[in-house]
C-alpha positions as a Python dict, from the first residue, in 0.01 Angstrom:
ca = {
    (1, 'X'): (0, 0, 0),
    (2, 'X'): (-19, 249, 280),
    (3, 'X'): (254, 221, 541),
    (4, 'X'): (335, 559, 690),
    (5, 'X'): (506, 548, 1028),
    (6, 'X'): (242, 760, 1200),
    (7, 'X'): (-41, 540, 1075),
    (8, 'X'): (138, 223, 1181),
    (9, 'X'): (206, 360, 1527),
    (10, 'X'): (-160, 448, 1578),
    (11, 'X'): (-288, 120, 1440),
    (12, 'X'): (-44, -99, 1629),
    (13, 'X'): (-208, -33, 1965),
    (14, 'X'): (-552, -112, 1825),
    (15, 'X'): (-423, -422, 1652),
    (16, 'X'): (-254, -559, 1963),
    (17, 'X'): (-561, -503, 2178),
    (18, 'X'): (-798, -659, 1926),
    (19, 'X'): (-567, -948, 1845),
    (20, 'X'): (-533, -1026, 2215),
    (21, 'X'): (-909, -1036, 2256),
    (22, 'X'): (-942, -1272, 1963),
    (23, 'X'): (-652, -1491, 2073),
    (24, 'X'): (-819, -1550, 2412),
    (25, 'X'): (-1091, -1755, 2240),
    (26, 'X'): (-939, -2067, 2082),
    (27, 'X'): (-1289, -2196, 2007),
    (28, 'X'): (-1375, -2154, 1642),
    (29, 'X'): (-1642, -1888, 1595),
    (30, 'X'): (-1989, -1945, 1457),
    (31, 'X'): (-2053, -1735, 1147),
    (32, 'X'): (-2373, -1593, 1005),
    (33, 'X'): (-2350, -1430, 664),
    (34, 'X'): (-2650, -1206, 598),
    (35, 'X'): (-2686, -1110, 232),
    (36, 'X'): (-2976, -880, 153),
    (37, 'X'): (-3117, -803, -190),
    (38, 'X'): (-3138, -457, -348),
    (39, 'X'): (-3142, -269, -20),
    (40, 'X'): (-3140, 108, -54),
    (41, 'X'): (-2893, 332, 125),
    (42, 'X'): (-3185, 521, 277),
    (43, 'X'): (-3257, 205, 480),
    (44, 'X'): (-2945, 245, 695),
    (45, 'X'): (-2954, 491, 982),
    (46, 'X'): (-2573, 498, 999),
    (47, 'X'): (-2556, 650, 648),
    (48, 'X'): (-2631, 1013, 573),
    (49, 'X'): (-2904, 896, 334),
    (50, 'X'): (-3077, 732, 633),
    (51, 'X'): (-3111, 1060, 824),
    (52, 'X'): (-3328, 1366, 760),
    (53, 'X'): (-3192, 1721, 745),
    (54, 'X'): (-3212, 1743, 1124),
    (55, 'X'): (-3025, 1417, 1176),
    (56, 'X'): (-3330, 1214, 1272),
    (57, 'X'): (-3322, 846, 1174),
    (58, 'X'): (-3554, 757, 887),
    (59, 'X'): (-3583, 393, 990),
    (60, 'X'): (-3690, 183, 1286),
    (61, 'X'): (-3415, -80, 1280),
    (62, 'X'): (-3296, -140, 1638),
    (63, 'X'): (-3124, -470, 1560),
    (64, 'X'): (-2934, -352, 1253),
    (65, 'X'): (-2849, -32, 1442),
    (66, 'X'): (-2710, -236, 1731),
    (67, 'X'): (-2492, -460, 1517),
    (68, 'X'): (-2360, -178, 1301),
    (69, 'X'): (-2290, 58, 1594),
    (70, 'X'): (-2115, -212, 1796),
    (71, 'X'): (-1930, -349, 1493),
    (72, 'X'): (-1721, -216, 1208),
    (73, 'X'): (-1890, -28, 924),
    (74, 'X'): (-1723, -40, 584),
    (75, 'X'): (-1792, 287, 404),
    (76, 'X'): (-1609, 175, 90),
    (77, 'X'): (-1750, -173, 41),
    (78, 'X'): (-1789, -261, -326),
    (79, 'X'): (-1971, -525, -526),
    (80, 'X'): (-1726, -623, -799),
    (81, 'X'): (-2022, -708, -1024),
    (82, 'X'): (-2347, -523, -983),
    (83, 'X'): (-2636, -761, -1028),
    (84, 'X'): (-2726, -1031, -781),
    (85, 'X'): (-2597, -1351, -944),
    (86, 'X'): (-2232, -1252, -1005),
    (87, 'X'): (-2217, -1058, -680),
    (88, 'X'): (-2329, -1366, -487),
    (89, 'X'): (-2081, -1575, -683),
    (90, 'X'): (-1806, -1346, -554),
    (91, 'X'): (-1942, -1349, -199),
    (92, 'X'): (-1951, -1727, -173),
    (93, 'X'): (-1632, -1807, -366),
    (94, 'X'): (-1410, -1507, -297),
    (95, 'X'): (-1345, -1477, -669),
    (96, 'X'): (-1442, -1238, -943),
    (97, 'X'): (-1744, -1377, -1126),
    (98, 'X'): (-1543, -1418, -1448),
    (99, 'X'): (-1391, -1723, -1276),
    (100, 'X'): (-1722, -1905, -1331),
    (101, 'X'): (-1700, -2241, -1505),
    (102, 'X'): (-2065, -2321, -1575),
    (103, 'X'): (-2161, -2387, -1935),
    (104, 'X'): (-2390, -2087, -1977),
    (105, 'X'): (-2100, -1856, -1899),
    (106, 'X'): (-1827, -2044, -2084),
    (107, 'X'): (-2042, -2089, -2396),
    (108, 'X'): (-2075, -1712, -2430),
    (109, 'X'): (-1705, -1667, -2353),
    (110, 'X'): (-1607, -1913, -2627),
    (111, 'X'): (-1840, -1750, -2879),
    (112, 'X'): (-1721, -1391, -2831),
    (113, 'X'): (-1379, -1433, -2672),
    (114, 'X'): (-1464, -1177, -2405),
    (115, 'X'): (-1609, -1265, -2066),
    (116, 'X'): (-1959, -1124, -2029),
    (117, 'X'): (-2037, -1125, -1657),
    (118, 'X'): (-2408, -1094, -1583),
    (119, 'X'): (-2682, -1332, -1464),
    (120, 'X'): (-2493, -1622, -1621),
    (121, 'X'): (-2231, -1697, -1353),
    (122, 'X'): (-2330, -1993, -1136),
    (123, 'X'): (-2155, -2196, -869),
    (124, 'X'): (-2102, -2565, -943),
    (125, 'X'): (-1987, -2850, -714),
    (126, 'X'): (-1637, -2830, -863),
    (127, 'X'): (-1604, -2468, -746),
    (128, 'X'): (-1474, -2392, -399),
    (129, 'X'): (-1712, -2193, -182),
    (130, 'X'): (-1755, -2096, 181),
    (131, 'X'): (-2002, -2372, 270),
    (132, 'X'): (-1799, -2652, 112),
    (133, 'X'): (-1472, -2532, 262),
    (134, 'X'): (-1610, -2486, 612),
    (135, 'X'): (-1795, -2818, 601),
    (136, 'X'): (-1465, -2986, 515),
    (137, 'X'): (-1308, -2809, 813),
    (138, 'X'): (-1545, -2917, 1088),
    (139, 'X'): (-1833, -2672, 1048),
    (140, 'X'): (-2204, -2749, 1031),
    (141, 'X'): (-2317, -2545, 732),
    (142, 'X'): (-2662, -2424, 630),
    (143, 'X'): (-2835, -2199, 382),
    (144, 'X'): (-3182, -2044, 364),
    (145, 'X'): (-3351, -1788, 143),
    (146, 'X'): (-3266, -1663, -204),
    (147, 'X'): (-3047, -1877, -428),
    (148, 'X'): (-3001, -1727, -779),
    (149, 'X'): (-2637, -1839, -796),
    (150, 'X'): (-2599, -2211, -722),
    (151, 'X'): (-2642, -2415, -1039),
    (152, 'X'): (-2952, -2631, -1014),
    (153, 'X'): (-3194, -2822, -1229),
    (154, 'X'): (-3561, -2732, -1186),
    (155, 'X'): (-3760, -3041, -1287),
    (156, 'X'): (-4099, -2878, -1337),
    (157, 'X'): (-4194, -2575, -1542),
    (158, 'X'): (-4510, -2441, -1381),
    (159, 'X'): (-4744, -2198, -1550),
    (160, 'X'): (-4769, -1850, -1404),
    (161, 'X'): (-5145, -1901, -1410),
    (162, 'X'): (-5138, -2237, -1231),
    (163, 'X'): (-5394, -2317, -962),
    (164, 'X'): (-5166, -2364, -662),
    (165, 'X'): (-5437, -2541, -463),
    (166, 'X'): (-5432, -2844, -695),
    (167, 'X'): (-5244, -3146, -557),
    (168, 'X'): (-5049, -3200, -880),
    (169, 'X'): (-4923, -2839, -877),
    (170, 'X'): (-4828, -2861, -509),
    (171, 'X'): (-4636, -3180, -586),
    (172, 'X'): (-4442, -3002, -862),
    (173, 'X'): (-4364, -2706, -636),
    (174, 'X'): (-4230, -2936, -366),
    (175, 'X'): (-4019, -3125, -622),
    (176, 'X'): (-3870, -2796, -741),
    (177, 'X'): (-3789, -2701, -383),
    (178, 'X'): (-3624, -3037, -323),
    (179, 'X'): (-3413, -2982, -635),
    (180, 'X'): (-3289, -2655, -488),
    (181, 'X'): (-3207, -2821, -157),
    (182, 'X'): (-3025, -3099, -341),
    (183, 'X'): (-2817, -2842, -532),
    (184, 'X'): (-2719, -2668, -208),
    (185, 'X'): (-2610, -2997, -54),
    (186, 'X'): (-2410, -3088, -364),
    (187, 'X'): (-2223, -2762, -311),
    (188, 'X'): (-2127, -2823, 52),
    (189, 'X'): (-2427, -2717, 257),
    (190, 'X'): (-2511, -2975, 522),
    (191, 'X'): (-2854, -2815, 565),
    (192, 'X'): (-3074, -2622, 323),
    (193, 'X'): (-3434, -2512, 355),
    (194, 'X'): (-3679, -2240, 252),
    (195, 'X'): (-3505, -2172, -78),
    (196, 'X'): (-3623, -1924, -340),
    (197, 'X'): (-3494, -2020, -686),
    (198, 'X'): (-3419, -1658, -770),
    (199, 'X'): (-3607, -1332, -767),
    (200, 'X'): (-3963, -1358, -638),
    (201, 'X'): (-4123, -1218, -956),
    (202, 'X'): (-4124, -1448, -1256),
    (203, 'X'): (-4015, -1765, -1075),
    (204, 'X'): (-4345, -1885, -937),
    (205, 'X'): (-4718, -1882, -1018),
    (206, 'X'): (-4875, -1541, -963),
    (207, 'X'): (-5075, -1688, -675),
    (208, 'X'): (-4747, -1731, -483),
    (209, 'X'): (-4565, -1419, -595),
    (210, 'X'): (-4494, -1244, -266),
    (211, 'X'): (-4211, -1214, -18),
    (212, 'X'): (-4228, -1423, 297),
    (213, 'X'): (-3944, -1319, 522),
    (214, 'X'): (-4106, -1497, 818),
    (215, 'X'): (-4089, -1827, 629),
    (216, 'X'): (-3719, -1780, 549),
    (217, 'X'): (-3644, -1682, 909),
    (218, 'X'): (-3822, -1991, 1038),
    (219, 'X'): (-3587, -2197, 821),
    (220, 'X'): (-3293, -2024, 990),
    (221, 'X'): (-3443, -2102, 1332),
    (222, 'X'): (-3467, -2469, 1232),
    (223, 'X'): (-3101, -2465, 1135),
    (224, 'X'): (-2996, -2300, 1462),
    (225, 'X'): (-3195, -2558, 1658),
    (226, 'X'): (-3001, -2835, 1484),
    (227, 'X'): (-2673, -2650, 1532),
    (228, 'X'): (-2738, -2631, 1905),
    (229, 'X'): (-2719, -3009, 1923),
    (230, 'X'): (-2396, -3031, 1725),
    (231, 'X'): (-2054, -3047, 1882),
    (232, 'X'): (-1913, -2822, 1612),
    (233, 'X'): (-1922, -2455, 1507),
    (234, 'X'): (-2177, -2351, 1245),
    (235, 'X'): (-2200, -2136, 935),
    (236, 'X'): (-2535, -1999, 815),
    (237, 'X'): (-2588, -1829, 480),
    (238, 'X'): (-2896, -1613, 544),
    (239, 'X'): (-2998, -1469, 207),
    (240, 'X'): (-3312, -1257, 204),
    (241, 'X'): (-3537, -1176, -91),
    (242, 'X'): (-3590, -830, 55),
    (243, 'X'): (-3589, -565, -75),
    (244, 'X'): (-3602, -674, -436),
    (245, 'X'): (-3933, -656, -624),
    (246, 'X'): (-4214, -731, -663),
    (247, 'X'): (-4427, -449, -524),
    (248, 'X'): (-4327, -99, -422),
    (249, 'X'): (-4128, -15, -113),
    (250, 'X'): (-4355, 3, 186),
    (251, 'X'): (-4586, -271, 64),
    (252, 'X'): (-4371, -585, 35),
    (253, 'X'): (-4463, -698, 387),
    (254, 'X'): (-4832, -695, 301),
    (255, 'X'): (-4830, -1012, 93),
    (256, 'X'): (-5039, -1313, 187),
    (257, 'X'): (-4868, -1475, 487),
    (258, 'X'): (-4945, -1818, 338),
    (259, 'X'): (-4750, -1767, 14),
    (260, 'X'): (-4428, -1971, -23),
    (261, 'X'): (-4239, -2143, -307),
    (262, 'X'): (-4393, -2475, -194),
    (263, 'X'): (-4751, -2351, -205),
    (264, 'X'): (-4996, -2192, 35),
    (265, 'X'): (-4932, -2273, 399),
    (266, 'X'): (-5207, -2412, 617),
    (267, 'X'): (-5316, -2171, 889),
    (268, 'X'): (-5142, -2383, 1153),
    (269, 'X'): (-4813, -2370, 962),
    (270, 'X'): (-4784, -1993, 934),
    (271, 'X'): (-4451, -1895, 1097),
    (272, 'X'): (-4456, -1705, 1425),
    (273, 'X'): (-4083, -1642, 1465),
    (274, 'X'): (-4101, -1264, 1412),
    (275, 'X'): (-4334, -990, 1540),
    (276, 'X'): (-4663, -992, 1351),
    (277, 'X'): (-4687, -806, 1022),
    (278, 'X'): (-4978, -604, 1161),
    (279, 'X'): (-4744, -471, 1431),
    (280, 'X'): (-4510, -340, 1162),
    (281, 'X'): (-4769, -89, 1045),
    (282, 'X'): (-4843, 12, 1404),
    (283, 'X'): (-4478, 59, 1502),
    (284, 'X'): (-4398, 270, 1196),
    (285, 'X'): (-4697, 495, 1265),
    (286, 'X'): (-4603, 527, 1632),
    (287, 'X'): (-4258, 651, 1536),
    (288, 'X'): (-4389, 891, 1274),
    (289, 'X'): (-4192, 733, 993),
    (290, 'X'): (-4269, 703, 623),
    (291, 'X'): (-4454, 402, 488),
    (292, 'X'): (-4136, 315, 298),
    (293, 'X'): (-3973, 215, 627),
    (294, 'X'): (-4207, -80, 686),
    (295, 'X'): (-4015, -326, 471),
    (296, 'X'): (-3677, -263, 630),
    (297, 'X'): (-3844, -300, 972),
    (298, 'X'): (-3967, -641, 857),
    (299, 'X'): (-3610, -726, 762),
    (300, 'X'): (-3481, -590, 1092),
    (301, 'X'): (-3727, -815, 1276),
    (302, 'X'): (-3560, -1110, 1101),
    (303, 'X'): (-3219, -996, 1223),
    (304, 'X'): (-3368, -959, 1570),
    (305, 'X'): (-3497, -1315, 1556),
    (306, 'X'): (-3145, -1440, 1478),
    (307, 'X'): (-2997, -1244, 1767),
    (308, 'X'): (-3266, -1363, 2007),
    (309, 'X'): (-3214, -1727, 1913),
    (310, 'X'): (-2838, -1695, 1954),
    (311, 'X'): (-2883, -1537, 2296),
    (312, 'X'): (-3121, -1812, 2410),
    (313, 'X'): (-2879, -2082, 2301),
    (314, 'X'): (-2575, -1904, 2450),
    (315, 'X'): (-2415, -1881, 2107),
    (316, 'X'): (-2415, -1506, 2051),
    (317, 'X'): (-2086, -1434, 2228),
    (318, 'X'): (-1900, -1661, 1989),
    (319, 'X'): (-2082, -1568, 1669),
    (320, 'X'): (-1963, -1338, 1392),
    (321, 'X'): (-2237, -1166, 1191),
    (322, 'X'): (-2134, -1034, 850),
    (323, 'X'): (-2394, -810, 683),
    (324, 'X'): (-2373, -732, 313),
    (325, 'X'): (-2620, -589, 61),
    (326, 'X'): (-2561, -757, -274),
    (327, 'X'): (-2504, -431, -469),
    (328, 'X'): (-2615, -72, -491),
    (329, 'X'): (-2954, 27, -631),
    (330, 'X'): (-2910, 402, -651),
    (331, 'X'): (-2952, 423, -1027),
    (332, 'X'): (-2639, 225, -1106),
    (333, 'X'): (-2740, -140, -1084),
    (334, 'X'): (-2591, -328, -1377),
    (335, 'X'): (-2306, -80, -1427),
    (336, 'X'): (-1970, 18, -1282),
    (337, 'X'): (-2099, 351, -1146),
    (338, 'X'): (-2102, 417, -771),
    (339, 'X'): (-2480, 380, -765),
    (340, 'X'): (-2431, 10, -841),
    (341, 'X'): (-2090, -80, -697),
    (342, 'X'): (-2088, 97, -359),
    (343, 'X'): (-2300, -95, -110),
    (344, 'X'): (-2365, -99, 266),
    (345, 'X'): (-2186, -358, 478),
    (346, 'X'): (-2069, -411, 836),
    (347, 'X'): (-1940, -688, 1061),
    (348, 'X'): (-2020, -762, 1426),
    (349, 'X'): (-1828, -987, 1662),
    (350, 'X'): (-1916, -879, 2014),
    (351, 'X'): (-1602, -780, 2201),
    (352, 'X'): (-1367, -1008, 2007),
    (353, 'X'): (-1260, -716, 1788),
    (354, 'X'): (-1272, -347, 1870),
    (355, 'X'): (-1602, -223, 1733),
    (356, 'X'): (-1784, 108, 1724),
    (357, 'X'): (-1577, 231, 1432),
    (358, 'X'): (-1581, 286, 1058),
    (359, 'X'): (-1335, 194, 787),
    (360, 'X'): (-1283, 380, 461),
    (361, 'X'): (-1052, 114, 319),
    (362, 'X'): (-1145, -26, -22),
    (363, 'X'): (-1306, -363, 50),
    (364, 'X'): (-1523, -584, -168),
    (365, 'X'): (-1750, -886, -182),
    (366, 'X'): (-1450, -1097, -294),
    (367, 'X'): (-1296, -1034, 50),
    (368, 'X'): (-1578, -1198, 247),
    (369, 'X'): (-1481, -1561, 179),
    (370, 'X'): (-1108, -1530, 261),
    (371, 'X'): (-1199, -1336, 575),
    (372, 'X'): (-1429, -1615, 688),
    (373, 'X'): (-1163, -1874, 610),
    (374, 'X'): (-914, -1700, 837),
    (375, 'X'): (-1165, -1649, 1116),
    (376, 'X'): (-1262, -2017, 1091),
    (377, 'X'): (-893, -2112, 1110),
    (378, 'X'): (-900, -2299, 779),
    (379, 'X'): (-544, -2422, 730),
    (380, 'X'): (-551, -2487, 356),
    (381, 'X'): (-793, -2226, 231),
    (382, 'X'): (-881, -2206, -138),
    (383, 'X'): (-704, -1943, -342),
    (384, 'X'): (-922, -1637, -403),
    (385, 'X'): (-912, -1301, -578),
    (386, 'X'): (-996, -1133, -248),
    (387, 'X'): (-800, -1097, 72),
    (388, 'X'): (-882, -1147, 437),
    (389, 'X'): (-1018, -842, 616),
    (390, 'X'): (-907, -975, 955),
    (391, 'X'): (-616, -724, 967),
    (392, 'X'): (-873, -448, 917),
    (393, 'X'): (-1083, -597, 1197),
    (394, 'X'): (-769, -569, 1409),
    (395, 'X'): (-715, -209, 1306),
    (396, 'X'): (-417, -267, 1076),
    (397, 'X'): (-448, -147, 715),
    (398, 'X'): (-76, -111, 649),
    (399, 'X'): (-75, -395, 396),
    (400, 'X'): (-420, -335, 250),
    (401, 'X'): (-499, -279, -118),
    (402, 'X'): (-525, 70, -264),
    (403, 'X'): (-706, -28, -585),
    (404, 'X'): (-984, -262, -698),
    (405, 'X'): (-1093, -406, -1032),
    (406, 'X'): (-1462, -459, -1111),
    (407, 'X'): (-1651, -612, -1402),
    (408, 'X'): (-1995, -629, -1558),
    (409, 'X'): (-2090, -719, -1913),
    (410, 'X'): (-1879, -526, -2163),
    (411, 'X'): (-1728, -288, -1909),
    (412, 'X'): (-1436, -310, -1670),
    (413, 'X'): (-1342, -58, -1404),
    (414, 'X'): (-1063, 15, -1164),
    (415, 'X'): (-1067, 249, -866),
    (416, 'X'): (-763, 397, -698),
    (417, 'X'): (-689, 704, -487),
    (418, 'X'): (-1041, 843, -530),
    (419, 'X'): (-1039, 798, -907),
    (420, 'X'): (-1241, 555, -1117),
    (421, 'X'): (-1162, 457, -1473),
    (422, 'X'): (-1429, 272, -1674),
    (423, 'X'): (-1359, 100, -2006),
    (424, 'X'): (-1660, 17, -2225),
    (425, 'X'): (-1561, -226, -2501),
    (426, 'X'): (-1817, -418, -2706),
    (427, 'X'): (-1663, -722, -2881),
    (428, 'X'): (-1633, -673, -3254),
    (429, 'X'): (-1844, -983, -3312),
    (430, 'X'): (-2134, -813, -3135),
    (431, 'X'): (-2081, -482, -3312),
    (432, 'X'): (-2094, -666, -3644),
    (433, 'X'): (-2409, -859, -3556),
    (434, 'X'): (-2686, -784, -3809),
    (435, 'X'): (-2971, -577, -3673),
    (436, 'X'): (-3207, -864, -3754),
    (437, 'X'): (-3017, -1082, -3507),
    (438, 'X'): (-3009, -808, -3244),
    (439, 'X'): (-3386, -778, -3267),
    (440, 'X'): (-3422, -1148, -3186),
    (441, 'X'): (-3211, -1104, -2870),
    (442, 'X'): (-3379, -789, -2739),
    (443, 'X'): (-3601, -789, -2433),
    (444, 'X'): (-3912, -579, -2384),
    (445, 'X'): (-4129, -399, -2632),
    (446, 'X'): (-4121, -64, -2806),
    (447, 'X'): (-3762, -52, -2925),
    (448, 'X'): (-3704, -9, -3296),
    (449, 'X'): (-3410, -174, -3469),
    (450, 'X'): (-3213, 152, -3479),
    (451, 'X'): (-3244, 186, -3101),
    (452, 'X'): (-3064, -135, -3007),
    (453, 'X'): (-2714, -40, -2887),
    (454, 'X'): (-2514, -281, -2674),
    (455, 'X'): (-2558, -169, -2314),
    (456, 'X'): (-2307, -214, -2033),
    (457, 'X'): (-2436, -559, -1934),
    (458, 'X'): (-2366, -669, -2290),
    (459, 'X'): (-2619, -948, -2324),
    (460, 'X'): (-2935, -779, -2445),
    (461, 'X'): (-2938, -529, -2732),
    (462, 'X'): (-3129, -223, -2618),
    (463, 'X'): (-3077, -328, -2258),
    (464, 'X'): (-3290, -441, -1969),
    (465, 'X'): (-3517, -208, -1775),
    (466, 'X'): (-3252, -157, -1509),
    (467, 'X'): (-3006, -40, -1776),
    (468, 'X'): (-3248, 224, -1897),
    (469, 'X'): (-3245, 363, -1543),
    (470, 'X'): (-2863, 378, -1548),
    (471, 'X'): (-2866, 578, -1873),
    (472, 'X'): (-3124, 813, -1724),
    (473, 'X'): (-2923, 855, -1405),
    (474, 'X'): (-2579, 909, -1559),
    (475, 'X'): (-2667, 1046, -1901),
    (476, 'X'): (-2617, 907, -2252),
    (477, 'X'): (-2305, 1113, -2318),
    (478, 'X'): (-2125, 951, -2026),
    (479, 'X'): (-2284, 608, -2050),
    (480, 'X'): (-2178, 536, -2409),
    (481, 'X'): (-1831, 689, -2383),
    (482, 'X'): (-1565, 423, -2446),
    (483, 'X'): (-1336, 567, -2181),
    (484, 'X'): (-1455, 737, -1865),
    (485, 'X'): (-1277, 891, -1568),
    (486, 'X'): (-1441, 1020, -1253),
    (487, 'X'): (-1305, 1174, -938),
    (488, 'X'): (-1571, 994, -735),
    (489, 'X'): (-1458, 1134, -400),
    (490, 'X'): (-1542, 1485, -521),
    (491, 'X'): (-1805, 1383, -776),
    (492, 'X'): (-1990, 1092, -605),
    (493, 'X'): (-2275, 1099, -857),
    (494, 'X'): (-2020, 1072, -1140),
    (495, 'X'): (-2175, 1330, -1366),
    (496, 'X'): (-1845, 1482, -1481),
    (497, 'X'): (-1637, 1259, -1709),
    (498, 'X'): (-1291, 1419, -1696),
    (499, 'X'): (-1116, 1167, -1922),
    (500, 'X'): (-1019, 1436, -2175),
    (501, 'X'): (-875, 1686, -1928),
    (502, 'X'): (-502, 1721, -2011),
    (503, 'X'): (-408, 1740, -1644),
    (504, 'X'): (-550, 1388, -1594),
    (505, 'X'): (-333, 1225, -1860),
    (506, 'X'): (-95, 1070, -1611),
    (507, 'X'): (-363, 917, -1387),
    (508, 'X'): (-545, 781, -1694),
    (509, 'X'): (-229, 610, -1815),
    (510, 'X'): (-161, 470, -1471),
    (511, 'X'): (-513, 330, -1428),
    (512, 'X'): (-516, 184, -1779),
    (513, 'X'): (-184, 10, -1718),
    (514, 'X'): (-300, -131, -1386),
    (515, 'X'): (-629, -248, -1536),
    (516, 'X'): (-442, -414, -1826),
    (517, 'X'): (-214, -594, -1583),
    (518, 'X'): (-515, -725, -1390),
    (519, 'X'): (-700, -833, -1704),
    (520, 'X'): (-406, -1037, -1826),
    (521, 'X'): (-471, -1266, -1529),
    (522, 'X'): (-840, -1312, -1620),
    (523, 'X'): (-1013, -1533, -1871),
    (524, 'X'): (-1086, -1408, -2221),
    (525, 'X'): (-980, -1097, -2405),
    (526, 'X'): (-1072, -735, -2349),
    (527, 'X'): (-992, -522, -2652),
    (528, 'X'): (-650, -355, -2646),
    (529, 'X'): (-600, -427, -2275),
    (530, 'X'): (-514, -791, -2337),
    (531, 'X'): (-342, -767, -2675),
}
């Protein structure tokens, strides 16, 4: 923990000012949690990646720019697991995804003895989460957009080639949507609407396979209309499908405006809660920006719609907006490298906390839930692996963490003092698996039996497509090394594995010991670290 006298003296004034502002409003705040999907760093004007060599912004995002510039930007925000399902598990529960209790996860854990965190970690009604906890503490809670984490039963398997104009197919689509809504409500959401089961590609018939941010946003507007009539604060989980696939960047907004998970909308039902999609093309051209910037403008229009509705209902001044991208997509998705773990995030709360600043403290998705619990004045909050960021909002980091554990598949990582140690340990049972069995588990075509190593995500011999990108980005020599050490502050692309440098022996021992101590408090084994 950092607690130097000079730092405390400086932070105390900020803390007192901010705390006073917050204390003047005994009314519980409304909270909107925006979770985006696979957003690139180039999409954010406040990051160096979002500016050209002359400092010009590469994006037209006035609403995101406003919230981030007036709020607090977290330059070291991490996803503790780096694909969408476990990251969202951690966001909504405040726990590392290896705390999951659903059968798909525990079955694998029992079989191999080692927790394999991937797309298998789902939230069940018996798990504490933000919506359930806030609902039990006087909040009106709602969720719209992408699910991919709350355990649900989909009653109808619909062919990818299905004719979505047929009444029987429409009926099945609606039943599947209702199943999603039911699952949300079983997990503490008072309201749920406009839910995507998971990623847009592969979940629905091809005739419906397109993003529809306007449709999701309209669901949020419906929630806010209901919240306006309630005599209670509200919580909205606003989870977008953008900017995940399908389609290339700069073309996602061009899908058929009628396409939704419940079928094709009638012309009279097409949402009009955001600026038209045609205007997106025009505005990007007017500002001389790349075609790539169209999709993030579409997303920004959604954020603008939220702000506008809050202003019209006089709710904005007492609303916290937390913005988090589910994980990095700079060549590291599905790994513990910075390109997967480091992700953009900021918080806005008007003048309740001192904004217009940046934090380089190590924060993570597991910290979002406990932060919301404190802001919502929850008296008996669930225990979490994270910690409340409210002291950071107040400018006080004297008691903040200086290290963080992360997990995905067969790897574990810990960061501390600008260093990152990664341990890659495949369970012996998987190493001993006959190649004939590995071939049955592989995904994709073109891989011969001899080319089926266990990748970092640990579930698919030979890996998924995203894992091939990680190997390409970071190199085979690093990727398959059992022990890896990077000085990520000086080597942000983590190309130089310095694990064998004699001068690093002490830091390696320290990080290994700290990781071992953390892992002893987790489920399952992890090679020599838990022996």
